[in-house]
C-alpha positions in Angstrom: -3.4 16.6 -47.7 -0.3 14.5 -48.5 1.2 15.4 -45.2 -1.9 14.0 -43.5 -1.9 10.9 -45.6 1.8 10.4 -44.7 1.0 10.7 -41.0 -1.8 8.3 -41.2 0.4 5.8 -43.1 3.1 6.3 -40.6 0.7 5.7 -37.6 -0.6 2.6 -39.5 2.9 1.2 -39.7 3.6 2.1 -36.0 0.5 0.1 -34.9 1.2 -2.8 -37.1 4.8 -3.0 -36.0 3.8 -2.9 -32.3 1.3 -5.8 -33.0 4.0 -7.8 -34.9 6.4 -7.5 -32.0 3.6 -8.9 -29.7 3.1 -11.9 -32.0 6.9 -12.4 -32.2 7.1 -12.4 -28.3 4.0 -14.8 -28.2 5.5 -17.2 -30.7 8.8 -17.4 -28.6 6.9 -18.7 -25.5 6.0 -22.4 -24.8 2.2 -21.6 -25.1 0.0 -23.2 -27.7 0.2 -21.0 -30.8 -3.3 -19.4 -31.3 -2.2 -16.5 -33.5 -5.6 -16.4 -35.3 -7.7 -15.6 -32.2 -5.0 -12.9 -31.1 -5.2 -11.3 -34.5 -8.9 -11.4 -34.5 -8.8 -9.6 -31.1 -6.4 -7.0 -32.4 -8.5 -6.2 -35.4 -11.7 -6.0 -33.3 -10.0 -3.7 -30.8 -8.4 -1.6 -33.5 -11.7 -1.0 -35.2 -13.5 -0.3 -31.8 -10.9 2.4 -30.8 -10.6 3.9 -34.4 -10.0 7.6 -34.4 -9.5 7.8 -30.6 -6.2 9.1 -29.2 -4.4 9.0 -25.9 -3.4 12.2 -24.1 0.1 11.7 -25.4 -1.4 12.0 -29.0 -0.7 8.5 -30.2 -3.6 6.1 -31.4 -5.4 4.5 -28.5 -4.9 1.1 -29.8 -1.3 1.3 -28.9 -2.3 1.2 -25.2 -4.1 -2.3 -25.5 -1.1 -3.6 -27.5 1.3 -2.4 -24.9 -0.7 -4.1 -22.1 -0.9 -7.3 -24.1 2.9 -7.2 -24.5 3.4 -6.9 -20.8 1.1 -9.7 -20.2 2.8 -11.9 -22.8 6.5 -11.1 -22.1 6.7 -9.7 -18.6 4.1 -11.9 -16.9 4.1 -15.0 -19.2 0.4 -15.5 -19.8 -1.2 -17.1 -22.9 -3.5 -16.4 -25.7 -6.7 -16.0 -23.6 -5.0 -13.2 -21.5 -3.4 -11.5 -24.4 -6.9 -11.4 -26.2 -8.4 -10.0 -23.0 -5.6 -7.4 -22.8 -6.3 -6.3 -26.2 -10.0 -6.0 -25.6 -9.7 -4.7 -22.0 -11.1 -1.2 -22.8 -13.5 -2.0 -25.6 -16.7 -2.4 -23.4 -15.8 0.7 -21.1 -14.9 3.2 -24.0 -17.0 2.1 -26.8 -20.6 1.0 -27.7 -19.8 -2.8 -27.7 -21.1 -4.8 -24.8 -19.8 -7.9 -22.7 -22.3 -9.9 -24.9 -20.8 -8.8 -28.2 -17.3 -9.9 -26.8 -18.8 -13.3 -25.6 -20.4 -13.9 -29.0 -17.3 -13.3 -30.8 -14.6 -14.6 -28.4 -16.4 -17.0 -26.0 -17.5 -16.7 -22.2 -14.0 -16.9 -20.8 -12.5 -13.8 -22.5 -15.9 -12.0 -21.9 -15.8 -12.8 -18.2 -12.2 -11.4 -17.8 -13.1 -8.4 -19.9 -16.1 -7.7 -17.7 -13.9 -8.0 -14.7 -11.5 -5.4 -16.2 -14.3 -3.1 -17.1 -15.0 -0.2 -14.5 -18.4 -0.3 -13.0 -20.8 2.6 -13.4 -23.2 1.9 -10.4 -22.0 2.3 -6.9 -21.7 -0.5 -4.3 -20.9 1.8 -1.4 -23.1 4.8 -2.3 -22.7 8.0 -4.1 -20.1 9.5 -1.7 -17.8 6.4 -2.0 -14.5 6.1 -3.6 -14.5 5.3 -7.3 -11.2 3.5 -7.0 -12.6 1.3 -4.2 -15.7 0.4 -6.3 -13.5 -0.5 -9.4 -11.1 -2.6 -7.0 -14.0 -4.4 -5.6 -15.3 -5.5 -9.1 -11.8 -6.6 -9.8 -11.6 -8.7 -6.8 -15.0 -10.2 -7.3 -13.9 -11.4 -10.7 -10.4 -12.4 -9.5 -12.0 -14.8 -7.2 -13.0 -16.9 -10.3 -9.9 -16.1 -12.5 -6.8 -14.7 -11.2 -5.9 -13.6 -14.7 -8.1 -10.6 -14.3 -6.0 -8.8 -11.7 -2.7 -9.9 -13.5 -4.0 -8.0 -16.6 -5.0 -5.1 -14.5 -1.6 -4.8 -13.0 -0.2 -4.8 -16.6 -2.6 -2.1 -17.5 -1.6 0.0 -14.5 2.1 -0.6 -15.4 1.6 0.9 -18.9 -0.3 3.8 -17.5 2.5 4.5 -15.0 5.1 4.2 -18.0 3.1 6.8 -19.9 2.0 9.0 -16.8 4.1 12.0 -18.0 1.2 13.2 -20.5 -1.3 13.5 -17.4 -1.8 16.9 -15.4 0.1 16.9 -12.2 -2.9 16.5 -9.9 -3.8 13.3 -11.9 -0.1 12.0 -11.6 -0.5 12.4 -7.9 -3.8 10.6 -7.9 -2.6 7.6 -10.1 0.7 7.3 -8.4 -1.0 7.3 -5.0 -3.4 4.6 -6.0 -0.4 2.6 -7.5 1.7 2.9 -4.2 -1.3 2.1 -1.9 -2.9 -0.8 -3.8 -1.3 -2.0 -6.9 2.3 -2.5 -5.9 1.6 -4.4 -2.7 -0.9 -6.4 -4.9 1.8 -7.2 -7.4 4.2 -8.1 -4.6 1.5 -10.4 -3.0 1.3 -12.2 -6.5 4.9 -12.5 -6.7 5.4 -10.1 -9.4 8.7 -8.8 -8.0 10.0 -6.9 -11.2 6.7 -5.2 -11.9 6.2 -4.3 -8.1 9.7 -2.6 -8.1 9.0 -0.6 -11.3 5.5 0.6 -10.0 7.2 1.8 -6.8 10.0 3.5 -8.6 7.6 5.1 -11.3 5.4 6.4 -8.3 8.4 7.7 -6.6 9.5 9.4 -9.8 6.3 11.4 -10.3 5.6 12.2 -6.8 9.2 13.2 -5.8 11.1 14.0 -9.0 13.9 15.8 -7.4 14.7 13.0 -4.7 14.3 10.3 -7.5 16.8 12.2 -9.7 19.2 12.7 -6.8 19.3 9.0 -6.0 19.7 7.9 -9.7 22.6 10.2 -10.0 24.2 9.0 -6.8 23.6 5.3 -8.0 25.3 6.2 -11.3 28.2 8.0 -9.6 28.9 5.0 -7.3 28.5 2.3 -10.0 32.1 1.9 -10.8 32.9 1.4 -7.1 30.1 -1.2 -6.7 31.3 -3.1 -9.9 34.7 -3.3 -8.4 33.5 -4.7 -5.2 31.1 -7.2 -6.9 34.1 -8.5 -9.1 36.4 -8.9 -6.0 33.6 -10.5 -4.0 32.6 -13.0 -6.5 35.9 -14.0 -8.0 36.6 -16.8 -5.2 32.8 -17.7 -5.3 33.1 -18.6 -9.0 36.0 -20.9 -8.4 34.2 -22.8 -5.8 30.9 -23.0 -7.9 33.0 -24.4 -11.0 33.9 -27.4 -8.8 30.4 -28.3 -8.2 29.7 -28.8 -11.9 26.7 -26.6 -12.2 25.7 -24.2 -14.8 25.3 -20.9 -13.1 25.2 -17.0 -13.4 26.0 -14.6 -10.8 24.2 -11.1 -11.1 24.3 -7.9 -9.2 21.0 -6.9 -7.5 20.9 -3.1 -7.0 18.4 -1.7 -4.4 15.8 0.2 -6.3 15.6 4.0 -5.9 12.3 3.9 -4.0 13.6 1.3 -1.5 16.6 3.5 -1.0 14.6 6.5 -0.3 12.1 4.7 2.0 15.1 3.4 4.0 16.5 6.9 4.1 13.2 8.3 5.4 12.7 5.6 8.0 16.0 5.6 9.5 16.6 9.4 9.0 20.0 8.7 7.2 21.6 10.0 4.0 22.3 7.9 1.0 25.9 7.4 1.9 24.8 5.4 5.1 22.8 2.9 3.1 25.1 -0.2 3.1 22.8 -2.8 1.5 22.5 -1.3 -2.0 24.5 -4.2 -3.5 23.5 -7.8 -3.2 24.8 -10.8 -5.2 22.3 -13.2 -6.9 23.5 -16.7 -7.8 21.1 -18.5 -10.3 21.8 -22.0 -11.3 20.5 -24.9 -13.3 20.0 -27.9 -10.9 21.2 -31.4 -11.7 17.6 -32.3 -11.6 14.3 -31.1 -10.1 14.7 -33.6 -7.3 18.2 -32.3 -6.3 17.3 -28.7 -6.5 17.0 -28.1 -2.7 20.3 -30.0 -2.0 22.1 -28.0 -4.7 21.1 -24.7 -3.0 22.6 -25.8 0.3 25.7 -27.2 -1.4 26.2 -23.7 -2.8 25.6 -22.2 0.7 28.2 -24.5 2.2 30.8 -23.5 -0.6 30.1 -19.8 0.3 30.6 -20.3 4.0 33.9 -21.9 3.3 35.0 -18.5 1.6 33.3 -15.9 3.8 32.0 -15.9 7.3 28.1 -15.8 7.3 26.0 -13.6 9.6 24.5 -15.9 12.2 21.1 -14.1 12.4 20.6 -13.5 8.7 20.1 -16.9 7.1 16.7 -16.8 5.5 15.5 -20.3 4.2 12.6 -19.8 1.7 13.7 -22.9 -0.1 12.4 -25.4 2.4 9.3 -23.4 2.9 8.4 -20.8 0.2 6.7 -17.5 1.0 3.1 -17.2 0.5 3.5 -15.5 -2.9 5.6 -18.5 -4.1 9.0 -16.9 -3.6 11.8 -19.4 -3.1 15.5 -18.7 -2.5 18.2 -19.0 0.2 19.5 -15.8 1.5 22.8 -15.6 3.4 24.7 -12.5 4.5 28.6 -12.7 4.2 31.3 -10.7 5.5 33.6 -9.5 2.7 37.3 -9.1 2.7 36.8 -5.3 2.9 34.7 -5.6 6.1 31.3 -5.0 4.5 28.3 -7.3 4.9 27.0 -8.5 1.4 23.8 -10.5 0.9 23.9 -13.5 -1.3 20.7 -14.9 -2.9 20.8 -18.5 -4.0 18.1 -19.5 -6.6 17.5 -22.2 -9.2 16.4 -20.9 -12.7 12.9 -22.2 -11.8 12.9 -20.2 -8.5 14.3 -17.1 -10.4 11.5 -17.1 -12.9 8.9 -17.5 -10.3 10.4 -14.7 -8.2 10.2 -12.3 -11.0 7.1 -13.4 -12.8 5.1 -14.9 -9.8 2.2 -17.2 -10.0 1.8 -17.0 -13.7 5.3 -18.7 -14.0 4.3 -21.4 -11.4 1.8 -22.8 -13.9 4.8 -23.9 -16.1 6.2 -26.2 -13.4 3.0 -28.1 -12.3 4.2 -31.7 -12.9 5.5 -33.5 -9.9 6.7 -30.3 -8.1 5.4 -30.6 -4.5 6.8 -27.1 -3.4 4.8 -25.6 -6.3 1.7 -27.2 -5.1 2.3 -25.8 -1.5 2.6 -22.4 -3.0 -0.7 -22.8 -4.9 -2.2 -23.9 -1.7 -1.1 -20.5 -0.3 -2.6 -18.7 -3.1 -5.9 -20.5 -2.6 -6.0 -19.5 1.0 -5.4 -15.9 0.1 -8.1 -15.9 -2.3 -10.5 -17.6 0.3 -9.7 -14.7 2.6 -10.6 -12.2 -0.2 -13.8 -13.9 -0.8 -14.6 -13.7 3.0 -14.0 -10.0 3.0 -16.1 -9.7 -0.2 -19.0 -11.6 1.4 -19.0 -9.0 4.3 -18.4 -5.7 2.4 -17.4 -2.6 4.5 -19.9 0.2 4.5 -17.2 2.9 4.0 -15.0 2.8 0.8 -11.8 3.6 2.7 -12.4 1.0 5.2 -12.8 -1.6 2.6 -9.7 -0.6 0.8 -7.8 -0.6 4.1 -9.1 -4.0 5.1 -8.0 -5.5 1.8 -4.6 -3.6 2.0 -4.0 -5.5 5.4 -3.9 -8.7 3.4 -1.6 -7.7 0.6 1.7 -7.8 2.3 3.8 -11.0 1.5 6.2 -10.7 4.6 5.2 -13.6 6.9 6.1 -15.7 9.9 5.6 -19.4 10.6 3.7 -20.3 13.7 3.1 -23.8 15.2 -0.1 -25.0 16.7 0.0 -27.1 20.1 0.1 -30.3 17.9 3.0 -29.0 15.8 1.0 -28.1 12.7 2.6 -25.1 10.9 0.6 -22.0 9.9 1.7 -19.0 7.8 0.8 -15.7 9.3 1.6 -12.1 8.5 4.6 -10.5 10.2 3.5 -8.3 13.2 0.3 -10.5 13.8 -1.1 -10.9 17.3 -2.5 -13.9 19.3 -5.9 -12.5 18.4 -5.1 -12.7 14.7 -4.1 -16.3 15.2 -7.3 -17.2 17.1 -9.3 -15.8 14.2 -7.3 -17.6 11.6 -8.3 -21.0 13.4 -12.0 -20.2 13.4 -14.3 -17.2 13.9 -15.8 -18.8 17.1 -12.3 -19.3 18.6 -11.5 -15.8 17.7 -14.6 -14.2 19.0 -14.2 -15.9 22.4 -10.6 -15.6 22.8 -9.2 -14.3 26.3 -5.5 -14.9 26.0 -3.0 -17.5 24.8 -0.1 -19.7 25.8 3.0 -18.9 23.6 5.8 -21.3 24.0 4.0 -22.5 27.2 3.8 -18.9 28.7 0.5 -17.0 29.3 0.3 -13.9 27.2 -2.5 -11.4 26.4 -4.5 -11.3 23.1 -2.3 -8.5 22.0 0.9 -10.3 22.2 2.7 -10.2 18.9 3.9 -13.5 17.6 7.4 -14.3 16.1 8.4 -16.9 13.7 8.7 -20.4 15.3 6.3 -19.6 18.4 4.0 -22.5 19.3 0.5 -21.0 20.2 -2.3 -22.3 22.2 -5.5 -20.1 22.2 -7.5 -19.9 25.4 -11.2 -19.1 25.1 -14.2 -18.4 27.4 -17.8 -18.3 26.4 -18.1 -14.9 28.4 -15.5 -13.2 26.1 -16.9 -11.0 23.5 -15.4 -8.7 20.8 -15.3 -5.0 21.6 -14.2 -2.0 19.4 -10.8 -2.1 21.3 -10.2 -5.3 19.6 -9.8 -3.5 16.2 -6.7 -1.8 17.6 -5.2 -5.3 18.4 -6.1 -7.1 15.1 -3.7 -6.6 12.3 -5.0 -9.3 9.7 -7.8 -8.6 7.2 -9.6 -11.7 8.4 -9.7 -10.7 12.0 -10.7 -7.1 11.3 -13.4 -8.1 9.0 -14.9 -10.8 11.5 -14.8 -8.3 14.4 -16.5 -5.6 12.4 -19.2 -8.0 11.2 -19.9 -9.2 14.8 -20.1 -5.6 16.2 -22.3 -4.3 13.1 -24.6 -7.3 14.0 -24.9 -6.3 17.6 -25.4 -2.5 16.5 -28.2 -3.6 14.3 -29.9 -5.4 17.2 -29.3 -2.6 19.5 -30.9 -0.1 16.9 -34.0 -2.3 16.6 -34.3 -2.7 20.5 -33.8 1.1 20.9 -36.3 2.1 18.3 -38.9 -0.3 19.8 -38.3 1.3 23.2 -38.8 4.7 21.8 -42.0 3.8 19.8 -43.5 2.4 22.9 -42.6 5.4 25.1 -43.9 7.9 22.6 -47.1 6.0 22.0 -47.6 5.8 25.8 -47.3 9.6 26.0 -49.5 10.5 22.9 -46.5 11.9 21.1 -46.5 11.5 17.2 -43.3 10.1 16.0 -41.9 11.7 12.8 -38.7 12.6 11.1 -38.7 16.2 12.5 -39.0 14.9 16.1 -36.3 12.5 15.7 -34.0 15.2 14.0 -34.7 17.5 17.1 -33.7 14.8 19.6 -30.4 14.0 17.6 -29.6 17.8 17.6 -30.1 18.0 21.4 -28.4 14.9 22.2 -25.4 15.7 19.8 -25.8 12.3 18.0 -25.2 12.4 14.1 -28.2 10.3 13.0 -31.2 8.5 13.9 -29.5 5.1 14.1 -27.0 6.4 16.8 -30.0 7.7 18.7 -31.6 4.3 18.9 -28.3 2.8 20.0 -28.0 5.3 22.8 -31.4 4.6 24.1 -30.8 0.8 24.0 -27.6 1.4 25.9 -29.4 3.4 28.7 -27.5 6.6 27.7 -30.8 8.3 27.2 -33.4 7.8 30.0 -36.9 7.6 28.8 -39.0 9.2 31.6 -41.6 11.8 32.4 -39.1 14.6 32.3 -38.1 13.5 28.8 -41.8 13.4 27.6 -42.4 16.9 29.0 -39.4 18.3 27.1 -40.5 16.6 23.8 -43.8 18.7 24.1 -42.1 22.0 24.7 -42.1 24.6 21.9 -39.1 24.8 19.7 -37.6 28.0 21.5 -37.8 26.1 24.9 -36.4 23.0 23.3 -33.0 24.4 22.5 -32.1 24.8 26.2 -32.5 21.1 27.0 -29.2 19.8 25.6 -27.6 18.9 29.1 -30.3 16.3 30.1 -28.5 13.6 28.2 -25.3 12.0 29.8 -23.4 10.5 27.0 -20.0 11.6 25.7 -19.5 13.8 22.6 -18.5 12.3 19.3 -14.9 11.9 18.6 -14.3 14.4 15.9 -11.2 16.0 14.9 -11.3 19.7 14.0 -8.3 21.8 12.6 -7.2 24.2 15.3 -7.2 27.2 13.0 -10.5 27.7 11.2 -9.9 28.3 7.5 -12.2 30.1 5.1 -14.1 27.8 2.7 -13.1 27.8 -0.9 -15.5 28.0 -3.9 -14.7 24.6 -5.3 -16.4 25.3 -8.7 -13.9 28.2 -9.2 -10.8 25.8 -8.8 -9.1 24.6 -12.1 -7.9 21.1 -10.8 -5.3 20.9 -13.5 -3.6 24.1 -12.2 -0.9 24.1 -9.4 -2.0 25.7 -6.2 0.5 28.5 -5.3 1.1 28.5 -1.5 2.1 32.0 -0.4 2.3 33.7 3.0 -1.2 35.2 2.6 -3.1 32.1 1.7 -1.4 29.7 4.1 -2.5 32.1 6.9 -6.1 32.5 5.9 -7.2 30.3 3.0 -5.5 26.9 3.2 -5.0 24.7 6.4 -1.4 23.0 6.9 -2.2 19.5 8.0 -1.3 18.8 11.7 -0.5 15.1 11.0 2.5 15.7 8.9 3.2 19.4 9.5 4.5 20.5 6.0 6.9 23.3 5.7 8.1 25.3 2.6 10.3 23.0 0.6 8.5 19.8 1.3 6.7 18.0 -1.5 3.0 18.8 -1.0 -0.5 18.4 -2.4 -3.8 19.9 -1.6 -7.0 18.1 -0.7 -10.5 19.4 -0.8 -12.2 18.2 2.3 -15.8 17.6 3.0 -16.3 21.0 4.4 -15.1 22.8 1.3 -11.7 23.8 2.6 -8.3 22.8 1.2 -5.8 21.1 3.4 -2.1 20.9 2.6 -0.5 17.5 3.2 3.0 16.2 2.6 3.1 13.7 -0.3 4.5 11.0 1.7 2.2 11.7 4.6 0.3 8.4 5.4 -3.0 10.2 5.5 -2.2 11.7 2.1 -1.3 8.1 0.7 -4.9 7.0 1.7 -6.5 10.1 0.2 -4.7 9.8 -3.1 -5.7 6.1 -3.3 -9.3 6.7 -2.5 -10.3 10.2 -3.3 -8.0 11.1 -6.2 -10.4 13.4 -7.8 -10.1 15.9 -4.8 -6.3 15.9 -5.0 -4.7 19.2 -6.2 -1.1 19.8 -7.0 0.6 22.5 -5.0 4.0 24.2 -4.6 5.5 26.7 -2.3 6.1 30.4 -3.2 7.2 31.8 0.0 9.4 34.8 0.7 10.9 33.6 4.1 8.5 35.8 6.0 6.7 33.1 8.1 8.2 30.5 10.6 7.1 26.9 10.8 7.5 24.4 13.7 10.0 21.4 13.0 11.5 18.8 15.4 15.0 17.3 15.1 16.4 14.2 16.7 20.0 14.1 17.6 22.1 11.2 18.8 25.7 10.7 19.7 28.4 10.2 22.3 28.0 12.0 25.6 30.8 14.5 26.6 31.0 17.6 28.7 29.9 20.7 26.8 28.3 18.9 24.0 24.8 20.5 24.7 26.4 24.0 24.6 27.9 23.1 21.1 24.6 21.9 19.8 22.8 25.1 21.0 25.6 27.3 19.7 25.1 25.8 16.2 21.3 26.3 16.3 21.0 29.7 18.0 24.2 31.5 17.2 25.4 30.2 13.8 21.9 29.9 12.2 20.0 32.4 14.5 17.2 30.0 15.1 14.9 30.2 18.3 14.8 26.9 20.2 11.2 26.3 21.4 11.7 23.1 23.3 14.8 20.9 24.1 14.8 17.4 25.7 18.0 15.5 26.2 18.7 12.0 28.0 22.0 10.3 28.5 22.5 6.6 29.1 25.7 4.6 29.3 27.6 7.4 27.5 25.1 7.9 24.7 23.0 11.0 24.4 19.6 11.4 22.6 18.0 14.7 22.0 14.7 16.1 20.8 14.7 19.7 19.7 11.7 21.9 18.6 12.3 25.1 16.9 10.9 27.5 14.2 12.4 27.7 10.7 11.5 29.2 7.3 11.9 26.2 5.0 13.5 22.7 4.5 16.7 24.5 3.2 17.3 26.0 6.5 16.6 22.7 8.3 19.2 20.9 6.1 21.8 23.6 6.9 21.3 23.1 10.5 21.4 19.3 10.2 24.5 19.4 8.1 26.2 21.7 10.9 25.0 19.4 13.6 26.4 16.3 12.0 29.9 18.3 11.7 30.1 18.2 15.5 32.6 15.5 16.2 30.6 13.5 18.7 27.1 13.9 16.9 26.5 10.6 15.1 23.0 11.2 13.9 20.9 14.2 13.2 17.6 14.1 11.3 14.3 16.0 11.1 11.3 14.1 12.4 
């Protein structure tokens, strides 16, 4: 009894200490000191969550306190947001309602808490993604108050920090959602520090071995980096002292996730990542008016010491990024022959870079660049509203459309009159047309870029001057969806196509009704189902569209067949002359699994027996033993195995995380799996022989296919082979890299 009492007292002290730390953090900010309302929210939440514990075993109230702490100290929001963070789970997890919150704390806090509360009903239907539902609710509320999404990101950050207490399949689900939606969203809102931590935590839980290996290598090379940093910055400090500025110089180390992504994308080892170290110069300007000039004065001083790379000057000082980021980036050649990036920021720019738009609000008075950045935020929110006004019928389509608009990488494009427009990197002339107006986009036939005629699919570059060409006869087609890259263009094209399909359905149904009435045939659901089955169309709507398009001809023969008996009816499939649906079917039919018998918290064991007959290895990423993998329960009741970093798997984790299963390999090297290698190097006589000797004789591997091409003394080769696992692949790659003239070798 006494032990239980002591435990309760210790937990009470733990909760009170955490709350006191929150109050201390709040009191150290420049916000108005509304401690009473924060204390009131804490006591209310503490009472509401009394007796409830998290999976880690700690009192549940520790989670809202931690979220409020992030909101206060890491994002920089005030008392309204702190109270909303403390109360964010009350409506969802207890008997209290939004009306109760409004009566006690007012309409603003109630509105934010409502936006943070997961919805119970479906917007997309019962089969839709729960995550898409919740995300849509957030976006709807965010349109009125950006603090909703900032608090939600804080909530996700704390969940990621405590993810270790969850089952592995839940870890995959939550980490997948985080990488797919929340990290890009944090990036888009300028929360760089939080974005980096979300990415690293997702990486840590999805690929623990790779994360640990990169962390160890970063630690092992730290002393070497410190020496390079000290030697590189010593002459810089001497020059900056002459400017009379208060400044500090920091190391910026590339995050483990960024390093891993670069290793994956470029197929290179850790040792060949050369931009791990960057230098960040943070200074206090002489005044807000001289801030921009001070940045360029520092740039001039740096260029007097080191040679700058002519193509790597990035000026986000004169024109900030759409997420508010401001800095001057210059890449310099060190005395050791290494390119090192220097990032020049004022103290204000640095705070905005790390804390995003929340930090912006502190610098509103007389700051034109800040106002320009807020204008970019307003544009982004307007685009989000447009997407929400025209919701996608499919949850995954909705999330994908939103995700298109989350990336902050952008270019600057000029109109014929010289007006500058911010566009996402990789956008096309068609995207630019829709950014001007829906009418211009829907009638676009081409463009003149820098006075040269280009097609609508032409990708734009920063600095391009673009004139859109239109025609009344031009019309959106489904092919345009492969050209559009922005959320606005994609949404508008889909909206136009859906409107046309609705009109076609009405027209086709009217044609069928008139035909059936003229032939004394009774229209009912069974009749329509039969026609759909014979015509190989999935549903009635598709049938009506096919009739309207003339793909099904309504004639006497058609009427005669409709009157035939069911057994005669089955032989009539070939009367229709339209193509089959584009469906993807796994090449090897796998047996269905009794889903009810699967314990989703358990880890699937992948053995020789079940990967041959029970589970399907996905064709899109071709996993082999040794790869980090997951299972996914598909619509047909089968289990498909994906690599964790497979793009399809990333979408599935974010949208249908409840179907994701943890999996690992338990193979005995009895089966062979196909892999492809890419090899590049200097061409010489006998090199191909050396490569095949390494693969066939040294490792005893059968080569299935070999392609080689030589140009100007450089050779490239693609080799397909069968291996037992990733360890075997890595051994082969290491041996290939040891051949003197082979410069690159990697698994595709």
